[in-house]
N, C-alpha and C positions, 0 to 999 in steps of 0.2 A: 485592445494595444499591439496587437500582432505585429502593424506594420513596423510601429516605432521599435518595436524589440527588435525585428529585423533589420532594420537599418542601423542599429545601435552595434550589431553584430557585424554586418558588413562595412560598418566603420572601422571594425577592428577592435571594441569596447569590450572590457570583461562586463557581462551583462549578469543583474539576477531580476529572472523574471516571477513575479509571485500571481498566476493566474488560479483562479477558483477550479473545482472540481468544473470539467468539460469544456472550459476555459480555451481549448486548442493548444495546448504546448508543444505537440509533435510540430507542426507550423512553422513555427516560431526557429527552428537549428533545420528542417528541412527545404525550407526555402531559400534560403541564405546558403547551403551547402551545395544545393542545385545550380546557383548564381556563382560560384566559387571553384577555381580549379582546386582538384585534390579531394581527398575523402574525409568526412565528419567523423569524430571517435564521439561514438553516444556509449555514456558509463549507465546503464540500469542496473538493479539490484533487483528485479523481477524476469525470470526464464520465459513466464507465459507470456508476457508484454514484449520483452523481444522477440518470441517467436511472432508474435501476432504481428507487431510493426514490420518485420523484414518480409512475414509473407504479402503483408498490405503494399509493401514500395515494390516486390516483385510482380505484383498484379498487375503493377500500373508500368511495368517497362522498365524499373529503376533496380540496378544490381546494388544488392547488398548484402554483407556478413555478419556472420555474429561468432562469439566463442563464451561460451559458458559452464560452469561447472558440470563434469559430469563428462565430457569431451575428451576424448584419446590422444594422447600425443600426437602423432599421426595426423588428427583433423586440425588438431589447433595448429601445427604446423603448414598444414596445405591452406589451412585458409589465411594466415599472416602472409603465406606467399602470393595469395590473390590479392589481397589487399595490398602486398606492396608493388607488383609487378601487374596487376590485371585492371580492368576499367570500372573498377566498383566504384559508389560513390558514398556509401555507410560502412560502418564497421560499429556494431554495437559488442560490447563486453560487459562482463560483471565485474565488480571493482576489484575482487580480488584475484583476477587474472591481470592486473597491471603491472604487476612489480615480478612477476615471473622472468626470471633468466629466459625464456624462449621470445617472450612478447618485447621484452627490452631489445634481445638482439637485433630482431626485425624492425622496431621502432624507427630507426634512421633511415630507414628505407621508404617507409612509407609517408606519401604525402598529407600530413595531415591541416587540413584547413578551418575546422573548429574542435572544438572539445564541448559537446552538449553534459551536463550532468543535470539527469532525471534524478525524482525525488532527492533533491539536493538537502532536504532537511534532514538525511540519513548522515550528513557529514557534522552535525552538532549534538554533542555529550548533552546540552541540553533540550532536545528535540525529544519526540514520545517513539522513536525509530531508529535511534540512533546506531550505526554499521560502522564498525571500527576500519575497514577495509577502504572506507569514503574519507578516513582521512589522510589517506596515502596518495590520492588526485593528485594533491599539490606537488609530490615528487614529480608528476607526469612535466611541469612548468620548468622544472632543469632540463629536460629534455626537447621541449618545445619551448623558447623564451616566447616567441613573435605570434603564439597563436590564441586566438582569443577566446575563452569560457563562458558559454551561458550556462548559469545554474537556475534550473528551472525545478518550481513547487505550487503546492496547490495550498498548502497550509502550514504557516510558520509566522511565530509572534516574532515582536519585535526585535529580541534578546536571541531569538537563533537565525532572524536575518543577517543582524552584526555576526554571528558565530560562523555562518556560512561564506561571508566575505570575506571573513581572517582565515578560516583554514585553507579557503580554497586560493590563498593569496593574490588576491584580486589586485589591478593597480591603481594609483589615484584616478585616473582617469574612467573609472567603472560608472557604472548606470545602472539604478533601478527603478523596474516598473510593477507597480501593485494596482492589479486591476481591482474595481468595487466590487465588496464582497455580497451585495444587494444581490437576491435574486426575489425578483418582484412577484413574480408567480406562482411561488413557494411559500406554502401556508406551513408554518411551526405549530405543534402543541404537544403537549405532556398533560398525562392522564393518569392521575394515583388512581388505581383504581384495585379491587377485593378479587375480580376476578377476570384475568388477563384475556383469559381463553374466549370468554365472552363478548369482552371490547374489541379483542381482534376480527373477530368473528363478524361484529356490527360494523367496524371500519371496512372491512375488504366486502360487505354487502351493501353500503352507502356509497361506496368509492368503485366506480367501474375499471376495466382495463388493466393493465399489467401492473406489477407488486411485488415488491422486494422484501420480506423479512427476515430481519437480522436477529439472530441466537448466538448466545455464549459457547455453546458446546456443541459437539457434533450429534449426541444423541437426543438434545431438544430438538436440532433439526429435523429430524426424522418422524418423532413425536409430534412434532406441528402440523408437516406436512399430511400426515396421517389423519391426524384432527379435522385440519381442511378439506381432508377429500370424501371424509365420513360427513360433512357439510356442504357435499356437492360443489366445493370448490376446487377447480382445475389445479393441482398444486403438485411441487414434486422437492427434495430436499438435496443438498450440494454441502461437500465440505472438502477439505485438504485428504483425506483419509479414503475417498473412493479412487478407483481406477481411473488413468488418466481420458480411457475409452468414455467410462462413465459422464467424467466431468465435461469431458466436450459435448458429448449427447445432447445432456441434460442444460447446460448452456445454452446450445442452439436451437432446444426446442424452445426454450424461454425467449431469446432471442427471436425468433419466427411467431412469436405467439401461441405455439402449439401447447404450451403449459403457459398457464397464466399468470401463478405464483411461484417464486423461488423461493425457499425457506433455508436458509445459509449462514454459514459462521462469517468472519469478515476474511476470510479466504477468497470468498465472491467478488466481482466486480469490477477490480483492478482495471484499468484501460479498458473495459465493456462502453462502450458509447450506443447505447438503448436510448433514443430520444424519448420515446412515447411512456415510459414508467409515471405512471399514476401515482402512487403510494408508497413511500418507505416507511415500515414499521419496526422500529426497536425492540423487541420481545423484552431483552433486559436493558441495559444503562452501561454505556460504554466506558470507558477508565479514563478517557480525554475529548476534550472538545472538538480538537484536533480531527478524531477517527471519525465523531460523530457529525460534524461539517460535511465531512468528505464523502460518508455511506449516506447521508442526507440528499447532499448535493447530485444523487445518482437521479433523482425523481424532477421530470418537468425540463429536461434539456432541449426541448421542442417550443418552450414559450408557454406551453398550456398551464391552467391551474393545477395544480400538483399539490401532494399532501406528504410531511414529515411528519410522524406520530411516534411518541416516547412513549413506552407503559412502563410503569414504577410502582414500589409498594416501599413504606416506611423501613422493612426489615432490610432490603435492596441495598438501600443508600448506607445502614449502619456496617452489611457486610463490606461496602466498598470502603467505606473509611479505614479497615482492615486490611485493606491488600496491601497495603505496604510491606507488613511484615512477613507476607506471605511472598510477595515477587522480588523483596531483596534479604535472601536467607543470610544469616550472619559467617564469616570468615571461616569458620572450622564447620559450618555444613557445605560449604561450596568446597573445601578443598576435600571432605568426604566424598564426596560427590565425583569430583573429578577422577580422585585415585582409583572408585569404584567402576568409572568409565575407562579409563585406560586399562584395570585390571579386566575387562568385559572385552573390548576390542582384542586385549593380550599385545601392549605395546609394550616394549622394554623400556627403563629410563635412557635418557636421551636420544631415542628414536621416533620416527613418526614423520617428522615434518612432510605437509605434503601428501600422503597418503589419506584416501577414504575408505570406509567402512562402514557396511551395512551395520545399522543400529537402528531397534525398536526399544522406544523409551519405556514403553507396557512391559515389554518382555523383563528389560532393565531392571525395572524397580521390583518387580516380584521376585527375582532370581537374586537381587543383591540385597532386598528389604530394606529399601527405599523408597520412602512417600514421592510419588509421581508429581504431585507440584513442587514439592522442594528441589526432585532434580530435574524438573523442567527447568525453573527460574536458574538454578544454580549454571546450569548449560547454555542460558541467555546470558548469565552474568559473563562466563568462559568467553561469551562469541564477543559481548562488548570490549573484553580486556584483549580482543586479539589472540587468544588461544587457542580457537576452535572454532568449525562452522558446523552447525546442525541444520538439516534441511528435512521437514519432515513432508514437505511436495515435491521430491526428489524425482523427477523420471528422464531418463535415458530410453530416445526412441530405440528401434533394432537398427543396427548400420550394415552394410555390406559395402565390400571391396571387391574386387574382381584380383586374382591372385597370380594371372598369366596371361602371356601376349595373345595379340587376334590368330595367328598362326595355331598355337597351341588349341584354341575355345573351338575355332573351326575344326580341327582333329575330333576333339574331344566330342562336338557336338554330332559328328559322325559316328562314333562309338556309341554315345547314348541319349540317342533321338528321344526317348522318354523324358531327358529334363529338357529339352529346346522350346517349349513354350516359356519355360519360369526363365530361362538365359535371356530370348528375345526380349520377355515382359520388362525384365532388368534393366537391359541394356536401352528399351525405346522409352522407358518410364522415367530413368534419372541421368539426367546427365553428368559426366564425371566421376561415374559409379568404377570406371575400368583405372581412373587415377589416383582417388582416396575414397575413404570410407564415407559412404552418404547414408543420411537416412531417409530408412524408408516406411512408407505404410504397408503393412502385412495384406489389411482389408481390401486399399484400393487395389494393391497387384493383384488379388483374389479377382476381384472383379473385370481388372482388364484381360486378364488368361480365362476368365470365365470356368474359375475353380473355385468349391471351398477353402477358407480359409488356413482350416487344418492341413488340408493337400498341400497348400503354399510352404507352410511352414515346414511341413515334411521333405519338401522338396528342395527348400532352401539348405538344410541340415545335411541332405545326401551331398549336394553338391560342396558343400564345407568339407564334409568327411572326404570324399574326392580330392580335394587340395585347390580346388577350382576357385571357390572365393574363401573370405573371411567374412563370417556371417557372426555378429553379434546379438542374442536375442533382446528383446526390450525389458528394463529394467526400471521398478518404481519403488523400490526397498527405501525408507528413508536411511539418509547417510551421516555420518560425520565425517570431515577433513579435520585433519590436524595443521593449523598453522605454526605450530613451534613441534621442537621435539619434546617426549614426555618429559616432565620436570621432576628430578628427583624430590624426594617427599619433603628433605629437609630445606628446600629451596624454594617451595612453593608460593609463591607471591603475587597480589593483587592491589592497585591504587587505590587504597583503602578512602583517602581523603576525596577523590574522584568520584567512587562508589556509593560514598554516602551523600555527597551533592547532588548525583543522580535521583538518590532515592527521596531527598527533599523538593525536586521538582517536579517527581511523582505524585508525592504527596500535593502539591500546590496545584497540579492538573485536576486533581481527583477533588480538590475542595474546589475549582473552578466547575467542573462538571454538577457536580450538586448543588452547588449556588444559580445554575442554569435550570437545573431540575425543580428547585422551588421556587423560582422567579415568579411572581403572578401579576406583577403591574407593568414592568416592562417590556419594550418590544423586543419579539427571540430575535429577531434580524438584527437588532442593534447590537444585540449583548453580543452575538457572535462575530459582528462584522468590528466593534469594540476590542473585542481578545484579540483580534487579528491586526490592531491601529488603523481600523477603519474609521473615524470619526464623520463622516460625510454621508452616513445612510441614514434615511429617515426612515421614521415610524411605519412599518409595511402597511396595517389596517387588515392585515385579511389573520395575522397568526393569533393562539387562543387568548391570549391578554390585550391586544389590541381588540377583537373582539367583544371583551367581557366589559372594555372600559367605553366600548360603545353604548354598552345598555345602561352607563351610567348615568346624571345629569350632565355630564362635563363630556364636552369634544375632545378629541386628541390633541386640536392645537388650542383649547381652552388647558387642557390639563397641563402642556409644557408650560405658558405663559406663566401659572400659578403657580409648578415647580420652579420654577425660574425666578418667580417673586421671593417666594419662602426661602430660596438658600439665599437669595440676598440680603434680605433682611437679616437671617443667623449669621451670617458673616460679619454683617456691618455694626449691630449693635447685640446685648443682651435680651434677649426678649423671651418672654414665659408664653406658655401656653394662654394662660389669663388675658393677657394684653394682646394678643395677635391679630383680632379683631381690629382692636383699635388703632393700630398700623395698617390693616388692609381695608379699608371701606371702601376703595373702589371697585374691590371684586364682593360678588355675592357671596352672601354666608352658607348659602347649599353646596356650593361650587368648592368655597376655601377648606371644608371641613371634609370634603369628600377625599381631596386629592392629599389635606393633612393625614388624613385617616389611613391615605392606601403607603402613602410615605414611612409612618410611624410602625404597620402591619408589616413592611420588609426593610423595618430597623435603617432606613436610609436617616431617618431623622431620630434622636432619643431626645430626654432629660436627663439632664448631669446633674450630680450630686446637689448644685447649688441652685436647683430648678428651673434651669434655661434652658432653652433649645438647641441643640448641639447636633451638625449635620456628621455624618457618619462615613 
């Protein structure tokens, strides 16, 4: 559907594109942006994805810019000046940057051709990943009334789709595109096992090739990776708590097949397009079908047979049902955590808006005697209420800008020849470093000047001390950014009605994933597609349920025909089990009972109090 989406945008229509994982969303705004005059404004919440896309565009000779949390005022200003007056085609921004005074000051000077909203489900309070800054995207339209908006997402129910179009103020001429959720080469399976470790080993031994194993906790990723290595399976672990250098190295090793299996939390995989993943294993049950579909969908993008395997046990499902109590603490608990956080970062009432602070949630929980999980979800609620932002994957690379003119620099090099190699290395490696702070890679710079990294850092520090450069060291500590001044204790408020509705939506998503796990007759591809309002998908024939059905005396086609016949009987008249056969003389008795037993086992058909069959 890429061409149709591109043409809709080029025709100036607001457009919603629902393209499954690996469906090629970025092409849908990159092509029309290249075809139009001006710059495409891309709004994305994922810093890693922004950096990846900007890097890929630059490799193709396409000038692109980005603004994200962690950049200094000077960096942001220079980037906006380049967007307004330079020859750039793309400006990637995180949503919280849209309403800053600096951004709005430059906006009239920027010739915006298209607004692309990536991960558009984040705009909906009824979605699984709601982010309040997305609600403010519609305000952009007051400044850019004639610019078309392209909203892109991989997973959104019909309710969330409607909410996206409403919250982004789509025009009546809007167009919507939904690619089929069918993945004909992907086999879904669910296993209720007593030993997940043994089953995981069996899966990875039976399916050759690259693999992802998703776990719920950081500790689990390390433990499972060690287990695999002990069993001669080449594996490594990945989570947001690793340094940026470690994450990049492990990701690259896996992409290049140096590492076969990456064991990770859901911090891994967004924006990674590795086509030859043969199996994705979920070692724990995810909390919604949206996440599961996206993560499982990273298998088999090359079109070859691949497997999505989910492991569970009964206790895990019971714990999942209790999650809403943990995820949605009551108002007083949220208020308590908010007060403790403000005290921890030492912000007085009525101050702090726009400021960022280092914040380690584990140390905080210990120091203030707060349950770490309660603190985590209370802070998540405060994020959704638009009070603050918390990033536990915050990463700001080192930056350098020269503080002197060229003549001063030449004079300096004569006096300090020992620093000449670093000065020349910076000037030759980084365009624009004389004019504005530029992100540098200390490791690559060390290779360029053929010196150890420690030497490079010492020399950069020396240049800073001598006033020649402004050198800001790499920063990886988690951050809290206040979006509002600290509230006075008697004025603390959250929207309880909306909060409770979000809790209800969460409980419904939990119920949906549990139903998916326990489903034993319906094709899993059809179940997933139906959840996303795609009713055209046929039985895949390769999931566990379809394969089990093949082992019965009923073919898939026969099963569907008998199923339709039974449903029609139940709807048309009052019918009991005993007279089922007399009403179905044209169907073989063996087939009829096989299908009927399946439907009863799945509680799709029950016997009501009056003794009649009833469809559930």
